[in-house]
C-alpha positions as CSV (number, residue, x, y, z in Angstrom):
1,M,36.7,15.6,59.5
2,L,40.3,15.2,60.3
3,K,41.7,11.9,61.1
4,A,44.8,11.9,63.3
5,L,47.6,9.5,62.6
6,A,50.5,8.8,64.4
7,F,53.8,9.1,62.8
8,E,54.1,5.4,62.6
9,D,50.9,5.2,60.5
10,L,52.3,7.6,57.8
11,R,53.4,5.9,54.5
12,V,55.3,7.2,51.5
13,G,52.8,8.7,48.8
14,M,50.0,9.3,51.5
15,R,47.9,12.7,50.7
16,E,45.6,15.0,52.7
17,I,43.9,18.1,51.4
18,L,42.6,20.6,53.9
19,L,40.6,23.5,53.0
20,K,40.0,26.8,55.1
21,T,38.1,29.8,54.0
22,V,39.9,32.8,55.1
23,M,37.9,35.3,57.4
24,D,38.4,38.9,58.0
25,T,39.6,38.0,61.6
26,D,42.2,35.7,59.9
27,V,43.5,38.6,57.9
28,V,43.6,41.3,60.6
29,G,45.0,38.4,63.3
30,F,47.8,37.8,60.8
31,A,48.4,41.4,60.1
32,R,48.8,42.1,63.9
33,I,51.0,38.9,65.0
34,S,53.4,39.7,61.9
35,G,53.7,43.3,62.6
36,D,52.3,44.1,59.2
37,D,51.5,47.9,59.4
38,N,50.7,48.2,55.6
39,P,47.3,49.8,55.6
40,H,45.6,47.1,53.4
41,P,44.8,44.4,55.8
42,P,42.9,46.1,58.4
43,S,40.9,48.6,56.2
44,A,38.9,46.7,53.5
45,T,36.5,49.0,52.9
46,T,38.9,52.2,52.2
47,Y,42.1,51.4,51.0
48,A,41.4,47.7,49.5
49,A,38.4,48.7,47.8
50,G,40.7,51.4,45.6
51,S,43.4,48.8,45.1
52,R,43.9,46.6,41.8
53,F,42.3,43.8,43.7
54,G,39.2,45.8,44.7
55,E,38.8,44.0,47.8
56,R,40.7,42.8,50.8
57,I,43.2,40.1,50.1
58,A,45.0,37.6,52.8
59,M,48.4,38.9,53.2
60,G,51.4,36.1,53.0
61,S,54.5,36.2,55.0
62,I,57.8,37.5,53.5
63,R,60.9,35.8,54.5
64,Q,64.0,38.2,54.3
65,A,67.4,37.1,54.1
């Protein structure tokens, strides 16, 4: 459970670990909002199965200068 802290409650050295399971809906949603038209994210059963990963992967954002 997340504990909400106000800015004033933060101290140097404090840490927090958040874990999230990336679901198919997350991968497809990210591909849509990022404009990623690479065939890998939306078609896990076809393209991704034949890739070096063997299954769908969660794509990251790429910053272009």
